[in-house]
C-alpha positions in Angstrom: 256.7 -42.2 71.3 260.0 -44.0 71.8 262.7 -44.4 69.3 261.8 -48.1 68.9 258.3 -47.1 67.8 259.4 -44.8 65.1 259.2 -46.9 61.9 259.7 -45.2 58.5 260.3 -48.2 56.2 258.1 -51.3 55.9 257.6 -53.9 53.2 254.1 -55.3 52.9 252.2 -57.7 50.6 248.8 -56.6 49.4 246.1 -58.5 47.5 242.8 -57.2 46.1 239.7 -59.4 46.0 238.7 -61.7 43.1 235.5 -60.7 41.2 232.5 -62.9 41.8 231.3 -65.2 39.0 228.2 -64.5 36.9 225.1 -66.7 37.4 223.7 -69.2 34.7 220.3 -69.2 36.3 217.2 -69.8 34.1 213.9 -68.3 35.3 211.3 -70.7 36.5 208.0 -70.1 38.3 204.5 -71.4 38.2 202.9 -71.2 34.8 206.2 -70.0 33.3 208.2 -73.1 32.3 210.7 -71.3 30.1 211.3 -67.9 31.5 214.7 -67.5 29.9 218.0 -66.5 31.4 218.0 -64.2 34.4 221.5 -64.8 35.9 223.0 -61.8 37.6 226.5 -60.4 37.5 229.2 -61.2 40.0 230.3 -58.4 42.4 233.7 -56.8 42.0 236.5 -57.7 44.3 237.5 -55.4 47.1 240.1 -52.7 46.5 243.1 -51.9 48.7 243.4 -48.2 49.3 246.0 -46.0 50.9 244.7 -43.0 52.8 246.6 -40.0 54.2 246.2 -39.3 57.9 247.8 -36.2 59.4 247.4 -37.7 62.8 250.0 -40.4 62.0 253.8 -39.7 61.9 255.2 -43.3 61.8 254.5 -46.6 60.0 254.7 -48.5 63.2 251.1 -49.7 62.9 252.1 -51.7 59.7 255.2 -53.3 61.3 253.2 -56.4 62.3 250.5 -56.3 59.6 252.6 -57.3 56.6 249.8 -59.2 54.7 246.7 -57.2 53.7 244.0 -58.8 51.6 240.7 -57.3 50.5 237.5 -59.4 50.3 236.3 -61.4 47.3 233.2 -60.4 45.3 230.0 -62.4 45.7 228.6 -64.5 42.9 225.6 -63.4 40.9 222.1 -64.8 41.7 218.8 -65.4 40.1 216.4 -62.6 39.1 219.4 -60.7 37.7 220.6 -60.0 41.2 224.2 -58.8 41.4 226.6 -60.3 43.9 227.9 -58.2 46.7 231.1 -56.2 46.2 234.1 -57.5 48.2 235.2 -55.7 51.3 237.6 -52.8 50.6 240.7 -52.5 52.8 242.0 -49.0 53.8 245.6 -48.6 54.9 246.1 -45.3 56.8 249.6 -43.8 56.3 251.3 -40.6 57.5 251.7 -37.7 55.1 254.9 -37.9 53.1 254.7 -41.7 52.5 256.2 -42.8 49.2 255.0 -46.2 47.8 257.5 -48.2 45.7 257.2 -51.5 43.8 259.5 -53.9 45.6 260.5 -55.7 42.4 261.3 -52.7 40.2 261.8 -50.0 42.9 259.6 -47.8 40.8 257.7 -45.1 42.7 254.0 -45.8 42.2 252.7 -42.7 44.0 253.0 -40.7 47.2 250.5 -39.5 49.8 251.0 -35.8 50.8 247.5 -34.6 51.9 245.1 -35.5 54.7 242.3 -37.6 53.4 244.0 -38.3 50.1 242.9 -41.7 48.9 244.6 -43.8 46.2 244.0 -47.4 45.0 247.1 -49.5 45.6 245.5 -52.8 44.3 242.4 -52.8 42.2 239.8 -55.5 42.8 238.9 -58.0 40.0 235.8 -57.2 37.9 232.8 -59.4 38.5 231.7 -61.8 35.7 228.6 -61.1 33.6 225.6 -63.4 34.1 223.9 -65.3 31.3 221.3 -62.5 31.0 223.9 -60.5 29.0 224.4 -63.3 26.4 220.8 -63.9 25.4 220.0 -63.3 21.7 217.4 -64.3 19.1 219.5 -67.2 18.1 220.6 -68.2 21.6 217.6 -67.7 23.9 218.8 -69.9 26.7 222.6 -69.4 27.2 223.8 -71.7 29.9 227.2 -70.0 30.5 228.4 -66.9 32.3 231.7 -65.2 32.9 234.0 -66.1 35.8 235.2 -63.2 37.9 238.6 -61.7 37.1 241.5 -62.2 39.5 242.6 -59.4 41.8 246.0 -57.9 41.9 248.9 -59.0 44.1 252.0 -57.0 44.7 254.8 -56.5 47.2 255.4 -52.8 48.0 257.7 -50.7 50.1 256.3 -47.9 52.1 258.9 -45.2 52.8 258.1 -42.2 55.0 259.8 -38.9 54.3 258.8 -36.4 56.9 257.3 -33.1 55.7 259.1 -30.1 57.0 260.2 -26.7 55.7 263.6 -26.6 57.2 266.0 -29.5 57.8 268.8 -29.4 60.4 272.1 -30.9 59.2 275.1 -31.4 61.3 277.5 -33.7 63.0 276.5 -35.5 66.2 276.5 -33.1 69.2 276.3 -30.0 67.0 273.3 -28.8 69.1 270.5 -29.6 66.7 268.2 -31.1 69.3 268.9 -28.2 71.7 268.1 -25.7 69.0 264.8 -27.5 68.1 263.8 -27.5 71.8 264.4 -23.8 72.1 262.7 -22.7 68.8 259.7 -25.0 69.2 257.6 -26.9 71.8 259.2 -30.2 70.8 260.9 -32.2 73.5 263.7 -34.2 71.9 266.1 -36.3 73.9 269.2 -34.2 74.7 272.4 -35.6 76.2 276.1 -35.0 76.0 277.0 -38.0 74.0 277.0 -38.6 70.2 273.9 -40.1 68.5 271.5 -39.1 71.3 268.9 -38.5 68.6 267.9 -41.8 67.1 264.8 -40.7 65.2 263.7 -37.6 63.4 262.0 -34.9 65.5 259.6 -32.3 64.1 258.8 -29.0 65.7 256.6 -26.0 64.7 258.3 -22.7 65.0 255.9 -19.9 65.9 256.6 -16.7 64.0 255.2 -13.2 63.9 251.5 -12.6 63.2 250.5 -16.2 64.1 252.5 -17.6 61.2 254.7 -20.7 61.6 256.9 -23.1 59.8 258.1 -26.7 60.5 261.7 -27.7 61.3 263.1 -31.2 61.3 266.0 -32.5 63.4 267.5 -35.7 62.0 270.2 -37.9 63.6 273.7 -36.6 63.1 275.7 -37.2 60.0 279.3 -38.5 60.1 281.9 -38.6 57.4 281.2 -41.6 55.3 277.4 -41.6 55.9 276.8 -42.0 52.2 278.5 -45.4 52.4 276.2 -46.4 55.3 278.4 -45.4 58.3 276.6 -44.1 61.3 272.9 -43.3 61.3 272.9 -40.3 59.0 272.5 -42.1 55.7 269.5 -44.0 56.9 267.6 -40.8 57.8 268.8 -38.5 55.0 265.5 -39.3 53.2 263.8 -37.1 55.7 265.5 -33.9 54.5 264.9 -34.6 50.8 261.6 -32.7 51.0 262.9 -29.6 52.9 263.2 -26.4 50.9 265.9 -25.0 53.1 268.8 -26.7 54.9 270.2 -25.3 58.1 273.7 -26.4 58.7 274.7 -26.4 62.3 278.5 -26.2 63.1 279.7 -25.7 66.7 281.9 -22.6 67.3 284.6 -24.8 69.0 285.1 -26.8 65.8 288.8 -26.8 64.6 287.9 -26.0 61.0 284.3 -24.7 60.5 284.5 -24.6 56.7 286.0 -28.1 56.5 283.2 -29.5 58.6 280.6 -27.7 56.4 282.2 -29.1 53.3 282.1 -32.7 54.6 278.4 -32.3 55.3 277.7 -30.9 51.9 279.7 -33.7 50.3 277.7 -36.4 52.1 274.5 -34.8 50.9 275.8 -34.7 47.3 276.9 -38.3 47.4 273.5 -39.3 48.7 271.4 -37.2 46.3 273.0 -34.5 44.1 269.6 -32.7 44.0 270.0 -31.8 47.7 272.5 -29.2 46.7 269.8 -27.2 44.8 268.1 -26.3 48.1 268.7 -23.0 49.9 271.4 -23.2 52.6 272.1 -21.3 55.8 275.0 -21.9 58.1 274.5 -21.4 61.8 277.6 -21.3 64.1 276.2 -22.8 67.3 277.4 -22.6 70.9 278.7 -19.0 70.4 278.2 -18.2 74.1 281.7 -19.7 74.5 283.2 -16.9 72.4 284.0 -13.4 73.6 283.6 -10.4 71.4 287.3 -10.5 70.3 287.2 -14.1 69.3 283.9 -13.6 67.5 285.3 -10.7 65.5 288.3 -12.8 64.4 286.1 -15.7 63.5 283.8 -13.4 61.5 286.7 -12.0 59.5 287.8 -15.6 58.7 284.3 -16.8 57.7 283.7 -13.7 55.5 286.5 -15.0 53.3 285.4 -18.7 53.4 281.6 -18.3 53.1 281.4 -15.7 50.4 278.3 -17.0 48.7 276.7 -18.7 51.7 274.9 -16.8 54.4 275.9 -17.6 58.0 275.1 -16.3 61.4 276.2 -16.8 65.1 273.7 -18.3 67.5 273.5 -19.8 71.0 270.6 -22.0 71.9 271.5 -22.0 75.6 272.1 -18.3 75.9 269.2 -17.4 73.5 271.5 -15.4 71.3 270.7 -14.7 67.6 267.6 -16.9 67.6 265.2 -14.1 66.6 267.5 -13.2 63.7 267.7 -16.8 62.8 263.9 -17.1 62.6 263.7 -13.9 60.5 266.3 -15.2 58.1 264.7 -18.7 57.7 261.3 -17.1 57.2 262.8 -14.8 54.5 264.4 -17.8 52.7 261.2 -19.9 52.9 259.1 -17.1 51.4 261.5 -15.6 48.9 
């Protein structure tokens, strides 16, 4: 799927069906002139459901279907026959979709499991037929209830990908390369900033047939919280991660300063992001000889006293086994 087909934010209008009206029919047949009321109830209006589908990972299929309406309920008939229920509409969404009211921005609910089904707009109730209004003093009621109107609302569907580990770093920090080495994912990799234009997910195979999911999002730049670059737009995709893996290249002038900028952008976007477990990976360490690595380690021991860090190289396959061990330990601690 191309970058243009990755859609993680759509606004749609949904309307449930109107309930059918009850019938005012009076029973008539041969030899029975006054059979009394036998009007049936109207059918309910169709509901609009949201259904989780693990086979989807984008909201692209809703990009050109912005108006979704369920069917109206049928009217009641004679012989106490109930009208048909309106046709329900089912909107399939990827797991991790959050539904918000467009007017209030209130979160209505979210879909996180395959097959999970929730009503977004409830259909109107069908009206009662005149059969229900008969009594000893009113034996031929000639009135029935109209059906209730359905619901109409504008909603925002926002996808937040589900992953255990989120990769955080500046453009060209090596996030996509690391993802391609650790998993079977095939992200686009090039030597210019913002190669990654959409989040990429990969499954990391671990020991004893176990696995965890890692997400690579477009690079963050300083000022992303104010909307600069692409990072702010995609930061929602690491809100669900339990562990954040910060990637900082070994050839960076000041590794701690770059890490602090990344942390500050996350804090300004959502302070709760700082409650997640953090691990710093110094990437591209194949460029360092043992002497330089020892000097750098001595410096980082002072700067990263409470934050675990490690040296890795995706190209040279250095430190990747230790990285997976550490991530697995953090995910299961």
